N, C-alpha and C positions, 0 to 999 in steps of 0.2 A: 118261337122257341119257349121252352120252360125257363123259369127263373132259377137262379142258383148262384152260389158264391165260391164253392170249393174247387170245382174242376169243370172243364168243358163238357164233360159227360152230364153234369147237372143241367146243362142247357139243351141236352139232347143231341149233342154233336158227337160224331164218331171219334174214336181214338186215332190221332195222327200217326201215320206210318212213315218213319224215316226211310229215305231211299237215296242211293248214291247219285241218282239223277236229279235230286232236288237242288235248291239254291245253296250257294256258299255264303255262310254267315260272316259278319265282320271279323277282321283279323285272319281271314282265310280258313275259318273253321268249317269243315265239311259236315254234312248230316251224320256221317258215321262217327266222326270225332265228337260231335255234340252228344250223340247217344252214349258214347263211352264215358264222357265226363258226367253225364246224368247218373249213369249206373254206379260209377265210382263214388259219387256223393251219397247216393242212397244206400248202397250195399257195402261200402267200405268205410267212408268217413262217418256217416251218421250213426251207425251202431256203436262207434267208439265214444259217442257222447251220451250213451245210455248208462244210467246208474242202476245196475241190476238189483242192488239191495233195496233201493227205494221203489223200483219199478217205474222209473220216470227218467226224463232227460235232464242232464245237468243244465244249469242256467248259463250265465255269461261265461264265455270261453276267452281266455287271454293267451294268444299264441306264443309270445316270446318265452314265457316260463311254463306253459302248459296248464295254467291254473283253470280249474273248473268250479264254478259256483254251484252250491247244492241245488237240487231240483226246486223250481219255483213256477212262476206263472208262464214261463216259456212253453210249458206243456199244453197250454190252452190252444195256441196257434200251431204247435208242432203236430197236433192231431189232424189239422187240415192238410198239411203237407203230405202226411202219410196216406190220408184218404185219396188225395189227388194222385199220388204215386200208385196206390192200389188200382185206381181206375185205369191208369196208364199201362201197368205191367201185369195186373191180375194176381199178384203175389199175396196170398192170404196172410203171410207173416206181417206184412205192412199194415193190413187192416187190424190185426190183433194188437200190434204195438200202438196204433192210433187209439184204440179203445183203452189200452192200459194208461197211456199218457193223459187222456182226457178224464179217465176215472180218478187218476191221481189228483188232478186239479179239482175235480168235484169233491173228493173227500177232504181235501186240505183247504180249499179256498171258496167254497160256496157256503152260504148261511143255511144251516140245517136245523137250528133250534125250532121246534114246532110252535112255540109261542111268539116267535119273532114276526113283526109285520113285514119284514123284508126277506122272509125265508125264500130260498131259491136264488137270491142275489149273489153276485160273484165279487169276492174281495180282492183288494190289491195285495200283492206279496210283500211290498216294501212298507206299506201302511195297513196292517191287518184290520184296523177299525174302520176302514173306508170301503164301502160297497159301491162299486162303479156300474153305471149304466152301460158303459162301453164294454167292459169285460163280460157283463151279463148277456148282452146281445151276442157277443162272440161265442159264449158258451151255448146259447140257443142254437146258433148256426152249426157248431160242431156236434152237438147232441143230435140234431136232426139229420146231419150228415151220416152219423153212425146208425140212426134209426132206419134210414133208407137202405143201409148196407148190411145191417145186422138185425134182422127181424126178431122181435121178442126179447130184446136185451134190456128193456126198460128205459131206453134213451128218450123216447117220446115223452114219458112222464117227467123226466128230468127237465126236458126242454119247456114243457108247459109250466112247471114250477118256476123256472127262471122267467118265463113270460109274465107271470103274475107280478114279479118285481117291476117289470117294465110298465105295467098298468099303473102301479103306484108312483113311479117316477113321473109319468105323464100327469097324474093328478096333482103333483106338487111342482107345477110350472115347468115340466120337462126337465127336471133336475138331473144333473150329470152324476150326482153322488149322494149317498146317505152315510151318515156318521154313526156308527154303533156306539161310540163312547158318549155322544151327546144326545142321541136319538133325534137328530135334526137332518133335514135335507139341505144341501148347498144350493145357492142360486147359480144361474148359468154364467155369471161373470167370474166364477171361481171353479174352474175345472174344464174337462174335455167334453164338449157338447156333441156327442157322437150320434146325432139323430139319424144320420144316413144308415149306420150299421143297425140301429134299432128298426128302421123301416124294413131293411132286408130280413131281419130276424122275424118280425111280425108277419111279413108276407110269406115267408117260408112256413111259419106255423099255420097260416091260412091255407097254403097249398097242401100241407100234409093232413090237416084235420077237416078242412072245408067249413070251419066255424067262422061265420062272418064277423064275430067280435074281433078277431085278429086282423082282418082287413080294415075294419073301422079304426082299430088302434094304429095301424100303419098309416092310415090317412091322417089321423090326428097328429102324429109325429111329422108327417109330410107337410101339413099345414103350418106347423111350427117352423119348419125349414123355409117354407115360402115367405114367412113373415120376417125372417131375420137376414135374408140375403142383402149384402151390402150394395149400395148404389153402383159400385164399380163392377158388380157381377160376381164378386168373390164371396167366400164364407170364411169368417175368422172365428174359429170355434174353440180355441184354447184361451180361456179367461176372457172371451169376447174380444180379443185383441190380435190373435195370431192365426194365420193360415198354416197348416201343416200337411205334408203329403201323406202322413199316416191316416188321415181322416178323409181326404178329398175323394178318393175313388168310390167310397161308400155313398157319399152324397150324390155323385153322378149316377151311379148304378141304381141306388134306391129310387131316385126320381124317374129314371127310365122304366124301372119295374112298375112304379105306380101308374105311369102313363099307359103302359101296356095292359095292366089289369083293370083300369078304370076308364080309359079313353079320355081322361081329362087333359087337355092340351096345355094347361098351365104348368104341369109338372115337366113336360118336355121343353117348354119355353125357358123355364128356369134352369133346367139342365143344360140347354144350349148356351145360355148366358154364362154359366159357370165354365163350360167347355171353352167358350171364347176367351174367358179370363185366362185360362191355361195357355191357349194358343198365343196370346199376347206376351206371355212371360216365359215361354219355352226357350231354353238355351240352345245354342247352335249344335250341341252334341245330342239333343233330343231329351234332356233331363230337365227337372225342376229342382230348385233348392229346397231343402227340408222345411225351412220355416221362413215366412214373410210376415211382417207386421201390417197393420191396417193402413199405414202411410206408404206402403210399398217398399220399405227397407228390408233387405235380406238380412235375417237375424242369424240363421245357421246355414252357411253356404254349402255344406256337405250334402251328399245325395243319399237317400235311403234306397239301397239297391233293390229291395223287395217292393218298394212303393212304385217304382217306374213301370214294371209290367202290370201291376194292379191298375194304375191309371190308364195304361194303354188299353187294357181289356174293357174298362169302363167307357172309354172313348169309342171303342169298336161297337159297343152295345148301342150307343147313341147314333153312330154312323149307320147302323142297321136300319133305323127308322127315318133318317134324314137323307141318306145318300150323299152327305157332304164329303167331298174329297179332301178338304183341309183337315177334317177330323181323322180321316184314315191316315193322312200324311203325318199328323202329329203323333198318332198311336204308333206308327212305324219309326218314329224318331227323325222326321223330316228327311227321309231318304237314306238314313244311315243303315237301315236294315233292308233286306231283300223284299220286294213287293210280293204280296200274297193276294189270292183271290178274295176281294171284299165281299161282305154280306150283300145280298140284294136288298135294297130298301123295301120295307114292308109298307104297303099302301093301305092295308085294311087293319083297322083297330081291333084289338082283342078286348072284347067287352063282356065275355060270358060270365065273368065274376062280379060284374057291377050290380 
């Protein structure tokens, strides 16, 4: 299959068709009811989070008093959701709003000064002097998603500009962050080391442009990942101390993609070790706590609801190549979700890009 992050269609999979004869989901939810809820979220609730004056989504929403934070970095990931919804439903208004929200982020949060050595990098909304590797990689993924869906809109050029920031971050010890106020790169023990998301971004740039420099850059970030895996099989990527579910799926998926494109079994072996780390720590309800420290203590016991399906999809991609039923079971929540037809394990390596 193709590599991709935003939707199943990026993998070359067909759009799933809901049917009344399909499985009943947890809590007795039928496919028709699930479809109804999806449509209500997309076409009723989500438009009410749109600030028409700013041309972007509001930030944090506080339900008790209806407070909406002014538009900020949420528009970076919101564009992904809308592109996935466009792939699912084919509604052009969803794609148009995806482009609006990501363009808002580009105009307000990417470095555009032509003399800056980090032009194209993506800034943090709460700390505008900080340019983050994580946000930049996410911007690349979103821009390439739009480039593949909106030909000629300039998104490929924006993605390549952001990719040049990722080159500089690699040159500076795979730094997670650059500080505009001091003109210095932070070390990896102070920040979010989002190397998995960078691998995905660089591989998508390679897939789009066929320029081998992006594949080589992805391999460089991948080698960085191989070098820092903990002896227990985990990755502790926040300040070098903490595991977080916001980052984990990208490491699993990035390693799987590198294996697929290069045929290097080391990437798959490390991905399996990290997958086993997850299997050993999965809760009985199928979830993982948000944050765990290097000593195994649960730091934040709450669950990131968007992180769980993201992890499940990453485990499915590894299951595709290994055929391991325990990975499939973990992805499905240890039997808490209805069984689906698993991927057939692929026995032949994809090496055409090597």
